[in-house]
C-alpha positions in Angstrom: -115.2 185.0 51.4 -117.4 185.9 48.4 -119.1 189.2 47.7 -121.9 190.3 45.5 -121.2 193.5 43.5 -124.1 195.3 41.9 -123.7 198.0 39.3 -126.2 200.8 40.0 -128.2 202.9 37.6 -126.9 206.5 37.5 -130.4 208.0 37.4 -132.4 206.1 40.1 -129.8 203.8 41.8 -131.5 200.5 41.0 -129.3 197.5 40.4 -128.5 197.1 36.6 -126.5 193.9 37.0 -124.6 191.9 39.6 -121.8 189.5 39.9 -120.3 187.4 42.7 -116.6 187.5 43.2 -114.0 186.3 45.7 -112.4 188.8 48.1 -109.2 189.0 46.1 -111.1 190.5 43.1 -113.1 193.2 45.0 -110.3 195.8 45.0 -109.7 195.4 41.3 -113.4 195.8 40.5 -113.7 198.9 42.8 -110.8 200.5 41.1 -112.3 199.9 37.7 -115.7 201.2 38.7 -114.0 204.4 40.2 -112.0 205.0 37.0 -115.2 204.8 34.9 -117.4 206.7 37.4 -119.7 203.8 38.0 -121.8 203.5 41.2 -121.6 200.1 42.8 -123.0 198.3 45.9 -121.0 195.6 47.6 -122.4 193.1 50.1 -121.4 189.6 51.3 -122.7 186.9 49.0 -125.5 184.6 50.1 -123.5 181.5 51.0 -126.7 179.3 51.3 -127.1 179.5 47.5 -123.6 178.0 46.8 
């Protein structure tokens, strides 16, 4: 399964950038974001675009 991870702006919460990763990479990205104090939003990737 693939997930879209969006980095959110600290001020207004809008998406600054996004990336699509496999399930195995989600934990690593969450840990990195937590260590840096980043806000992120994770959702299942749109499989119809693949």
